[in-house]
Each structure stands twice: as structure tokens, then as C-alpha cells.
C-alpha atoms as an extended CHARMM CRD file, in Angstrom:
* protein
*
       215  EXT
         1         1  MET       CA            -22.1480000000      -40.4170000000       -5.2460000000  PROA      1               0.0000000000
         2         2  THR       CA            -21.9010000000      -37.5720000000       -7.6330000000  PROA      2               0.0000000000
         3         3  SER       CA            -18.3010000000      -35.7890000000       -7.7920000000  PROA      3               0.0000000000
         4         4  PRO       CA            -17.6370000000      -32.1860000000       -7.4900000000  PROA      4               0.0000000000
         5         5  SER       CA            -16.8290000000      -31.5080000000      -11.1160000000  PROA      5               0.0000000000
         6         6  SER       CA            -19.8630000000      -33.2580000000      -12.3520000000  PROA      6               0.0000000000
         7         7  SER       CA            -22.1870000000      -31.2730000000      -10.1400000000  PROA      7               0.0000000000
         8         8  ARG       CA            -20.4610000000      -27.7130000000      -11.2350000000  PROA      8               0.0000000000
         9         9  GLU       CA            -20.9890000000      -28.9350000000      -14.7780000000  PROA      9               0.0000000000
        10        10  ARG       CA            -24.6490000000      -29.8600000000      -14.0930000000  PROA      10              0.0000000000
        11        11  ILE       CA            -25.0570000000      -26.4050000000      -12.5310000000  PROA      11              0.0000000000
        12        12  LEU       CA            -23.4770000000      -24.6170000000      -15.2090000000  PROA      12              0.0000000000
        13        13  ALA       CA            -25.7040000000      -26.2830000000      -17.9020000000  PROA      13              0.0000000000
        14        14  ARG       CA            -28.8210000000      -25.3550000000      -16.3160000000  PROA      14              0.0000000000
        15        15  VAL       CA            -27.7560000000      -21.7000000000      -15.9870000000  PROA      15              0.0000000000
        16        16  ARG       CA            -26.5900000000      -21.8890000000      -19.9460000000  PROA      16              0.0000000000
        17        17  ALA       CA            -30.1510000000      -23.4560000000      -20.7400000000  PROA      17              0.0000000000
        18        18  ALA       CA            -31.7860000000      -20.5900000000      -18.4340000000  PROA      18              0.0000000000
        19        19  VAL       CA            -30.1810000000      -17.7850000000      -20.5080000000  PROA      19              0.0000000000
        20        20  ALA       CA            -30.1590000000      -19.5880000000      -23.6410000000  PROA      20              0.0000000000
        21        21  GLY       CA            -31.9080000000      -17.3860000000      -26.1460000000  PROA      21              0.0000000000
        22        22  SER       CA            -31.7960000000      -13.9610000000      -23.9390000000  PROA      22              0.0000000000
        23        23  PRO       CA            -30.9750000000      -10.7460000000      -25.5050000000  PROA      23              0.0000000000
        24        24  ALA       CA            -27.5710000000       -9.6760000000      -25.4640000000  PROA      24              0.0000000000
        25        25  ALA       CA            -26.4920000000       -7.4700000000      -22.6660000000  PROA      25              0.0000000000
        26        26  LEU       CA            -27.4610000000       -3.8740000000      -22.3980000000  PROA      26              0.0000000000
        27        27  PRO       CA            -24.3200000000       -1.6600000000      -21.8740000000  PROA      27              0.0000000000
        28        28  VAL       CA            -23.7370000000       -0.4950000000      -18.3070000000  PROA      28              0.0000000000
        29        29  ALA       CA            -23.7740000000        3.4400000000      -18.1800000000  PROA      29              0.0000000000
        30        30  ARG       CA            -20.4060000000        4.4710000000      -16.1040000000  PROA      30              0.0000000000
        31        31  ASP       CA            -21.2630000000        7.9810000000      -16.3160000000  PROA      31              0.0000000000
        32        32  TYR       CA            -21.1440000000        8.2800000000      -12.5660000000  PROA      32              0.0000000000
        33        33  ARG       CA            -19.0760000000       10.5320000000      -10.5150000000  PROA      33              0.0000000000
        34        34  THR       CA            -15.6820000000        8.7500000000      -10.1150000000  PROA      34              0.0000000000
        35        35  SER       CA            -14.3000000000       11.2450000000       -7.3700000000  PROA      35              0.0000000000
        36        36  HSD       CA            -15.8630000000       13.5400000000       -4.6130000000  PROA      36              0.0000000000
        37        37  ALA       CA            -12.6500000000       15.4550000000       -4.1720000000  PROA      37              0.0000000000
        38        38  ALA       CA            -11.1640000000       18.5510000000       -5.5410000000  PROA      38              0.0000000000
        39        39  ALA       CA             -9.0820000000       18.3310000000       -8.2680000000  PROA      39              0.0000000000
        40        40  GLU       CA             -6.5100000000       20.5570000000       -7.2320000000  PROA      40              0.0000000000
        41        41  PRO       CA             -3.1730000000       18.9540000000       -6.4450000000  PROA      41              0.0000000000
        42        42  ALA       CA             -2.8770000000       21.0400000000       -2.9950000000  PROA      42              0.0000000000
        43        43  ALA       CA             -6.1590000000       20.1240000000       -2.0770000000  PROA      43              0.0000000000
        44        44  MET       CA             -5.8690000000       16.1480000000       -2.5220000000  PROA      44              0.0000000000
        45        45  LEU       CA             -2.5330000000       16.2550000000       -0.8280000000  PROA      45              0.0000000000
        46        46  ASP       CA             -4.3530000000       17.8870000000        2.0440000000  PROA      46              0.0000000000
        47        47  LEU       CA             -6.9080000000       15.2000000000        2.0180000000  PROA      47              0.0000000000
        48        48  LEU       CA             -4.6830000000       12.3180000000        1.7100000000  PROA      48              0.0000000000
        49        49  HSD       CA             -2.8780000000       13.7850000000        4.8660000000  PROA      49              0.0000000000
        50        50  GLU       CA             -5.9680000000       14.2470000000        6.7410000000  PROA      50              0.0000000000
        51        51  ASN       CA             -7.1130000000       10.5880000000        6.2570000000  PROA      51              0.0000000000
        52        52  LEU       CA             -3.7880000000        9.0470000000        6.5800000000  PROA      52              0.0000000000
        53        53  ALA       CA             -3.5110000000       10.6260000000       10.0020000000  PROA      53              0.0000000000
        54        54  ASP       CA             -6.9940000000        9.6030000000       10.5330000000  PROA      54              0.0000000000
        55        55  TYR       CA             -6.2070000000        5.7610000000       10.1600000000  PROA      55              0.0000000000
        56        56  ARG       CA             -3.3820000000        6.2650000000       12.7270000000  PROA      56              0.0000000000
        57        57  ALA       CA             -0.4280000000        6.7260000000       10.5050000000  PROA      57              0.0000000000
        58        58  ARG       CA              2.2830000000        9.5440000000       11.4050000000  PROA      58              0.0000000000
        59        59  VAL       CA              2.4930000000       11.6820000000        8.0450000000  PROA      59              0.0000000000
        60        60  HSD       CA              5.6860000000       14.0770000000        7.3560000000  PROA      60              0.0000000000
        61        61  ARG       CA              5.9360000000       16.2600000000        4.4490000000  PROA      61              0.0000000000
        62        62  THR       CA              9.2420000000       17.4510000000        2.7150000000  PROA      62              0.0000000000
        63        63  GLY       CA             10.9780000000       18.3030000000       -0.3590000000  PROA      63              0.0000000000
        64        64  PRO       CA             13.3080000000       16.3460000000       -2.2550000000  PROA      64              0.0000000000
        65        65  GLY       CA             16.4880000000       17.5910000000       -0.4990000000  PROA      65              0.0000000000
        66        66  GLY       CA             15.1640000000       16.6950000000        2.8540000000  PROA      66              0.0000000000
        67        67  LEU       CA             14.0230000000       13.1470000000        2.2290000000  PROA      67              0.0000000000
        68        68  ALA       CA             17.1300000000       11.6150000000        3.5330000000  PROA      68              0.0000000000
        69        69  GLU       CA             17.4920000000       13.6570000000        6.5510000000  PROA      69              0.0000000000
        70        70  LEU       CA             14.0910000000       13.0710000000        7.5210000000  PROA      70              0.0000000000
        71        71  ILE       CA             14.0350000000        9.3980000000        6.9850000000  PROA      71              0.0000000000
        72        72  GLY       CA             17.2460000000        9.2500000000        9.0570000000  PROA      72              0.0000000000
        73        73  ARG       CA             15.4190000000       10.8800000000       11.6290000000  PROA      73              0.0000000000
        74        74  ILE       CA             12.4040000000        8.9650000000       11.7520000000  PROA      74              0.0000000000
        75        75  LEU       CA             14.2240000000        5.5410000000       11.8950000000  PROA      75              0.0000000000
        76        76  ALA       CA             16.2960000000        7.0910000000       14.7810000000  PROA      76              0.0000000000
        77        77  GLU       CA             13.0840000000        8.0770000000       16.7100000000  PROA      77              0.0000000000
        78        78  ARG       CA             12.1230000000        4.8530000000       16.6060000000  PROA      78              0.0000000000
        79        79  GLY       CA             14.7490000000        3.4170000000       17.5620000000  PROA      79              0.0000000000
        80        80  ALA       CA             15.5840000000        0.9010000000       14.2810000000  PROA      80              0.0000000000
        81        81  ARG       CA             18.7320000000       -0.5080000000       14.3270000000  PROA      81              0.0000000000
        82        82  SER       CA             18.1850000000       -2.6290000000       11.0870000000  PROA      82              0.0000000000
        83        83  VAL       CA             16.1160000000       -1.6110000000        7.9200000000  PROA      83              0.0000000000
        84        84  ALA       CA             14.7790000000       -3.8440000000        4.8610000000  PROA      84              0.0000000000
        85        85  VAL       CA             15.8140000000       -2.4860000000        1.7320000000  PROA      85              0.0000000000
        86        86  PRO       CA             13.7350000000       -3.5860000000       -1.3750000000  PROA      86              0.0000000000
        87        87  PRO       CA             15.4830000000       -4.0320000000       -4.7510000000  PROA      87              0.0000000000
        88        88  GLY       CA             15.3430000000       -0.5760000000       -6.5410000000  PROA      88              0.0000000000
        89        89  LEU       CA             15.0600000000        1.6150000000       -3.4040000000  PROA      89              0.0000000000
        90        90  PRO       CA             16.9750000000        4.9860000000       -4.4500000000  PROA      90              0.0000000000
        91        91  ALA       CA             20.2800000000        4.5840000000       -2.4330000000  PROA      91              0.0000000000
        92        92  ALA       CA             19.9310000000        8.3930000000       -1.6100000000  PROA      92              0.0000000000
        93        93  TRP       CA             16.9460000000        7.8520000000        0.3920000000  PROA      93              0.0000000000
        94        94  LEU       CA             19.0060000000        6.0480000000        3.2410000000  PROA      94              0.0000000000
        95        95  ALA       CA             22.2390000000        8.1660000000        3.0670000000  PROA      95              0.0000000000
        96        96  ARG       CA             21.3120000000        9.6470000000        6.5190000000  PROA      96              0.0000000000
        97        97  THR       CA             20.7800000000        6.7320000000        8.2610000000  PROA      97              0.0000000000
        98        98  THR       CA             23.1570000000        4.7530000000       10.7130000000  PROA      98              0.0000000000
        99        99  ALA       CA             20.4950000000        1.6140000000       10.8710000000  PROA      99              0.0000000000
       100       100  GLU       CA             22.0140000000       -1.5270000000        9.2520000000  PROA      100             0.0000000000
       101       101  ARG       CA             20.6310000000       -1.8830000000        5.4290000000  PROA      101             0.0000000000
       102       102  ARG       CA             19.5200000000       -5.2960000000        4.8990000000  PROA      102             0.0000000000
       103       103  THR       CA             19.1750000000       -5.5720000000        1.1890000000  PROA      103             0.0000000000
       104       104  ASP       CA             16.0830000000       -8.1030000000       -0.1210000000  PROA      104             0.0000000000
       105       105  GLY       CA             18.3010000000      -10.0960000000       -2.7190000000  PROA      105             0.0000000000
       106       106  PRO       CA             19.4550000000      -11.5820000000       -4.4340000000  PROA      106             0.0000000000
       107       107  PRO       CA             18.9240000000      -13.8460000000       -2.3540000000  PROA      107             0.0000000000
       108       108  PRO       CA             15.9230000000      -12.4350000000       -0.4700000000  PROA      108             0.0000000000
       109       109  LEU       CA             16.1530000000      -12.3880000000        3.1640000000  PROA      109             0.0000000000
       110       110  ALA       CA             15.4710000000      -15.2910000000        5.2490000000  PROA      110             0.0000000000
       111       111  PRO       CA             12.3660000000      -15.4190000000        6.9890000000  PROA      111             0.0000000000
       112       112  ALA       CA             14.3140000000      -15.2590000000       10.5620000000  PROA      112             0.0000000000
       113       113  GLU       CA             16.5280000000      -12.4520000000        9.4500000000  PROA      113             0.0000000000
       114       114  LEU       CA             13.6100000000      -10.5680000000        8.0020000000  PROA      114             0.0000000000
       115       115  ASP       CA             11.5660000000      -11.1410000000       11.4300000000  PROA      115             0.0000000000
       116       116  ALA       CA             14.6760000000       -9.7220000000       13.1920000000  PROA      116             0.0000000000
       117       117  THR       CA             14.6240000000       -6.7120000000       11.3210000000  PROA      117             0.0000000000
       118       118  ASP       CA             13.3260000000       -3.6880000000       12.8630000000  PROA      118             0.0000000000
       119       119  ALA       CA             11.9370000000       -1.4310000000       10.1590000000  PROA      119             0.0000000000
       120       120  VAL       CA             11.3600000000       -1.3250000000        6.1410000000  PROA      120             0.0000000000
       121       121  VAL       CA             11.5110000000        1.7450000000        3.7880000000  PROA      121             0.0000000000
       122       122  THR       CA              9.5750000000        1.5810000000        0.4440000000  PROA      122             0.0000000000
       123       123  GLY       CA              8.1950000000        3.7490000000       -2.0880000000  PROA      123             0.0000000000
       124       124  CYS       CA              4.5650000000        3.0380000000       -3.7810000000  PROA      124             0.0000000000
       125       125  ALA       CA              2.7300000000        2.7390000000       -6.5970000000  PROA      125             0.0000000000
       126       126  LEU       CA             -0.2410000000        5.2240000000       -5.7690000000  PROA      126             0.0000000000
       127       127  ALA       CA             -1.7710000000        6.9350000000       -2.8130000000  PROA      127             0.0000000000
       128       128  VAL       CA             -5.6580000000        7.6480000000       -2.7580000000  PROA      128             0.0000000000
       129       129  ALA       CA             -6.8330000000       10.7970000000       -1.2660000000  PROA      129             0.0000000000
       130       130  GLU       CA            -10.4640000000       10.1640000000       -0.4020000000  PROA      130             0.0000000000
       131       131  THR       CA             -9.5000000000        6.7580000000        1.5100000000  PROA      131             0.0000000000
       132       132  GLY       CA             -6.0160000000        7.6410000000        2.7810000000  PROA      132             0.0000000000
       133       133  THR       CA             -4.7320000000        4.4320000000        1.1620000000  PROA      133             0.0000000000
       134       134  ILE       CA             -1.3340000000        3.5740000000        0.0600000000  PROA      134             0.0000000000
       135       135  VAL       CA             -1.1210000000        1.0940000000       -2.7640000000  PROA      135             0.0000000000
       136       136  LEU       CA              1.7940000000       -0.9240000000       -3.4690000000  PROA      136             0.0000000000
       137       137  ASP       CA              2.5170000000       -3.2390000000       -6.5260000000  PROA      137             0.0000000000
       138       138  GLY       CA              5.6090000000       -5.0050000000       -5.9200000000  PROA      138             0.0000000000
       139       139  GLY       CA              7.6410000000       -2.5820000000       -8.3740000000  PROA      139             0.0000000000
       140       140  PRO       CA             10.9260000000       -0.8510000000       -7.8030000000  PROA      140             0.0000000000
       141       141  GLY       CA             11.5940000000        0.2450000000       -4.4560000000  PROA      141             0.0000000000
       142       142  GLN       CA              8.6070000000       -1.7590000000       -2.8870000000  PROA      142             0.0000000000
       143       143  GLY       CA              9.6330000000       -5.1050000000       -2.8470000000  PROA      143             0.0000000000
       144       144  ARG       CA              7.7710000000       -8.4590000000       -1.8720000000  PROA      144             0.0000000000
       145       145  ARG       CA              4.6930000000       -8.4290000000        0.0670000000  PROA      145             0.0000000000
       146       146  ALA       CA              6.4680000000       -9.9120000000        3.2260000000  PROA      146             0.0000000000
       147       147  LEU       CA              8.8630000000       -7.0380000000        3.2260000000  PROA      147             0.0000000000
       148       148  THR       CA              5.9750000000       -4.6500000000        4.3170000000  PROA      148             0.0000000000
       149       149  LEU       CA              4.2440000000       -7.4470000000        6.6550000000  PROA      149             0.0000000000
       150       150  VAL       CA              6.8690000000       -8.3130000000        8.8820000000  PROA      150             0.0000000000
       151       151  PRO       CA              8.6780000000       -5.5900000000       10.3010000000  PROA      151             0.0000000000
       152       152  ASP       CA              7.2560000000       -3.7730000000       13.0390000000  PROA      152             0.0000000000
       153       153  LEU       CA              7.9620000000       -0.3310000000       11.2120000000  PROA      153             0.0000000000
       154       154  HSD       CA              6.9300000000        0.5410000000        7.8560000000  PROA      154             0.0000000000
       155       155  LEU       CA              8.0510000000        3.9030000000        6.2510000000  PROA      155             0.0000000000
       156       156  CYS       CA              6.5580000000        4.5600000000        2.9110000000  PROA      156             0.0000000000
       157       157  VAL       CA              7.2690000000        7.4670000000        0.4620000000  PROA      157             0.0000000000
       158       158  VAL       CA              4.6780000000        9.1330000000       -1.9630000000  PROA      158             0.0000000000
       159       159  ARG       CA              5.7780000000       11.3930000000       -4.4640000000  PROA      159             0.0000000000
       160       160  ALA       CA              3.3250000000       14.3460000000       -4.9250000000  PROA      160             0.0000000000
       161       161  PRO       CA              1.4740000000       14.8920000000       -6.8920000000  PROA      161             0.0000000000
       162       162  GLU       CA              2.4980000000       12.5200000000       -9.5670000000  PROA      162             0.0000000000
       163       163  GLN       CA              1.4990000000        9.4200000000       -7.3680000000  PROA      163             0.0000000000
       164       164  VAL       CA             -1.8350000000       10.8140000000       -5.4760000000  PROA      164             0.0000000000
       165       165  VAL       CA             -5.0530000000       10.2690000000       -7.2250000000  PROA      165             0.0000000000
       166       166  ALA       CA             -8.5090000000       11.4210000000       -5.7420000000  PROA      166             0.0000000000
       167       167  SER       CA            -10.3540000000        8.2530000000       -5.5700000000  PROA      167             0.0000000000
       168       168  VAL       CA            -10.3350000000        4.7490000000       -6.0420000000  PROA      168             0.0000000000
       169       169  PRO       CA            -12.2220000000        4.7580000000       -9.4420000000  PROA      169             0.0000000000
       170       170  LEU       CA             -9.2470000000        6.8930000000      -10.5670000000  PROA      170             0.0000000000
       171       171  ALA       CA             -6.6930000000        4.5570000000       -9.0550000000  PROA      171             0.0000000000
       172       172  LEU       CA             -7.7660000000        1.5390000000      -10.7050000000  PROA      172             0.0000000000
       173       173  PRO       CA             -7.0740000000        2.2850000000      -14.3730000000  PROA      173             0.0000000000
       174       174  ARG       CA             -3.4500000000        3.2440000000      -13.5010000000  PROA      174             0.0000000000
       175       175  LEU       CA             -2.8630000000       -0.0250000000      -11.5990000000  PROA      175             0.0000000000
       176       176  ASP       CA             -1.6600000000       -3.6850000000      -13.2840000000  PROA      176             0.0000000000
       177       177  PRO       CA             -4.1550000000       -6.0110000000      -11.9830000000  PROA      177             0.0000000000
       178       178  ALA       CA             -1.8280000000       -8.8190000000      -12.5600000000  PROA      178             0.0000000000
       179       179  ARG       CA              0.6730000000       -7.3430000000      -10.1810000000  PROA      179             0.0000000000
       180       180  PRO       CA              0.5670000000       -8.2620000000       -6.3600000000  PROA      180             0.0000000000
       181       181  LEU       CA             -1.4560000000       -5.3670000000       -5.0330000000  PROA      181             0.0000000000
       182       182  THR       CA             -1.4640000000       -4.4900000000       -1.4290000000  PROA      182             0.0000000000
       183       183  TRP       CA             -3.4610000000       -1.7590000000       -0.2080000000  PROA      183             0.0000000000
       184       184  ILE       CA             -2.6780000000       -0.3070000000        3.2420000000  PROA      184             0.0000000000
       185       185  SER       CA             -4.9930000000        2.1460000000        5.3290000000  PROA      185             0.0000000000
       186       186  GLY       CA             -3.0400000000        2.8360000000        8.4330000000  PROA      186             0.0000000000
       187       187  PRO       CA             -1.1710000000        0.4550000000       10.2130000000  PROA      187             0.0000000000
       188       188  SER       CA             -2.1360000000       -3.3260000000       10.9320000000  PROA      188             0.0000000000
       189       189  ALA       CA             -5.1800000000       -3.4520000000       13.3030000000  PROA      189             0.0000000000
       190       190  THR       CA             -8.0220000000       -5.5440000000       14.3510000000  PROA      190             0.0000000000
       191       191  SER       CA            -10.5540000000       -5.5440000000       17.3070000000  PROA      191             0.0000000000
       192       192  ASP       CA            -12.0450000000       -8.0930000000       19.4950000000  PROA      192             0.0000000000
       193       193  ILE       CA            -15.8900000000       -8.5650000000       20.4480000000  PROA      193             0.0000000000
       194       194  GLU       CA            -15.3540000000       -5.7920000000       23.0980000000  PROA      194             0.0000000000
       195       195  LEU       CA            -13.8400000000       -3.3540000000       20.1870000000  PROA      195             0.0000000000
       196       196  ASP       CA            -10.6540000000       -3.2000000000       22.1960000000  PROA      196             0.0000000000
       197       197  ARG       CA             -8.2330000000       -2.4530000000       19.1870000000  PROA      197             0.0000000000
       198       198  VAL       CA             -4.8940000000       -3.9150000000       19.1730000000  PROA      198             0.0000000000
       199       199  GLU       CA             -2.3600000000       -2.9630000000       16.4300000000  PROA      199             0.0000000000
       200       200  GLY       CA              0.5790000000       -5.1070000000       14.7440000000  PROA      200             0.0000000000
       201       201  VAL       CA             -1.2790000000       -8.2200000000       14.4570000000  PROA      201             0.0000000000
       202       202  HSD       CA             -1.2140000000       -8.8940000000       10.6600000000  PROA      202             0.0000000000
       203       203  GLY       CA              1.3060000000       -6.2800000000        9.8060000000  PROA      203             0.0000000000
       204       204  PRO       CA              3.3080000000       -3.5240000000       10.9770000000  PROA      204             0.0000000000
       205       205  ARG       CA              2.5040000000       -1.7560000000       14.2010000000  PROA      205             0.0000000000
       206       206  THR       CA              3.5830000000        1.5090000000       12.8830000000  PROA      206             0.0000000000
       207       207  LEU       CA              3.2860000000        3.1780000000        9.5330000000  PROA      207             0.0000000000
       208       208  GLU       CA              5.0140000000        6.4330000000        8.6540000000  PROA      208             0.0000000000
       209       209  VAL       CA              4.2610000000        8.0980000000        5.7140000000  PROA      209             0.0000000000
       210       210  VAL       CA              6.3460000000       11.0380000000        3.9480000000  PROA      210             0.0000000000
       211       211  LEU       CA              4.8900000000       13.2010000000        1.2580000000  PROA      211             0.0000000000
       212       212  VAL       CA              7.5770000000       14.4050000000       -0.9400000000  PROA      212             0.0000000000
       213       213  THR       CA              6.4800000000       17.5810000000       -2.6340000000  PROA      213             0.0000000000
       214       214  GLU       CA              8.4280000000       19.9360000000       -4.8280000000  PROA      214             0.0000000000
       215       215  ALA       CA              6.9310000000       22.8680000000       -3.3210000000  PROA      215             0.0000000000
């Protein structure tokens, strides 16, 4: 019987033989449009807000001075009695909440402890206006992927305009592909064959997004 490795090598050898002597690949033109959104920060922020809401995320806006109060109010309204805190999250963000803070390490929260946590508050790496997508890369204030998948409520803070980009092509050059990228478009949702939508199956049932602007 032919081993999988030898089959692989045989197929690759045929490919190499087929392309041997072929001319060098022609350069690919990349002068296509990279965004369909208006470049003005205010317009991009409005578009991000609209598309996040279209994905059933609840969107808020505030200035830096109102962030802690808004986070505290959202957690209280959602009945969150405990909140997971990723390493590097600014302590001031949680200054107005009475929820129990559960810092994820070191050591990291145990699976059972994380499963019993009501909410998580994070920052983000980027937000994409055209798709209404939040991108996490595990950096400071974002934490490991499990933190934003297990609690039923994810509250994510986006700093505008510096963290808002118009499109995915404009987002990719600003992201490190070696980091654990998580792309979030609304709360976790799935549909069965009857198209009945169910939320919270593969991640948080509720996504709250706070857009922090200087204006």
C-alpha cells in the first residue's frame, strides 16, 4: 500500500514537472478599489454603528470621560454580577461597576470559573466599518480567545477614529497574521434548516459595543 507521504511526494513531483520551464509569474495588478466607504472619520463611524446594529449588536457612543459610567450602567442593566478582566485592561474602565472582577491571570481563570462568569469587558485591535466587524488580536486589554467566547455577554470598547478602518483590505496591513485574530460580526448566531435563528451557541449571546469618541 502506498503511504500518504509517498503519494504526496508523487503528486508534488508531477506538479513540479508540469510547471518546469514555465515563464516567471506575471505581477498581479492590485490597483483595485480597497474601500467603498467615505473616508471621513464621522462617516465611517456612522457606517460602523449602522452595520454593528444590523448584526444585532447594541451600540453606544460616549466620550472618554463617560466611559466608566456607561460600562457600569450596561453591566448593571444586563444583570452581570461578575466580569472577566483580561490582562492590560485599563482599571479606570471598571471604576463604576459593582460586579465582581475576575482577572484572567496569572494564573488564568479555570474553565469552570470562566463558565460561571456573566460578562467580559475588552478593547479591540480594529473595527471595520463596511462589514460591522470587531477584530481582536489577543493584545493588552483583549485577552485570550476563550474570554470572549464563554461568558454570555461581551462588552467591547472601540476607540474612534484611530481604531476604525473603512474595509477589510485596509484592515489587513494593520494586523499581525502571526497573532490569534478573532473577527466578530455581531453576537454568536446560527440557523437550522428552517432558518430559525439561535444566538449564543458558539459564543456570547449578547454583544455590546461602546464607541469612544473625542467629540
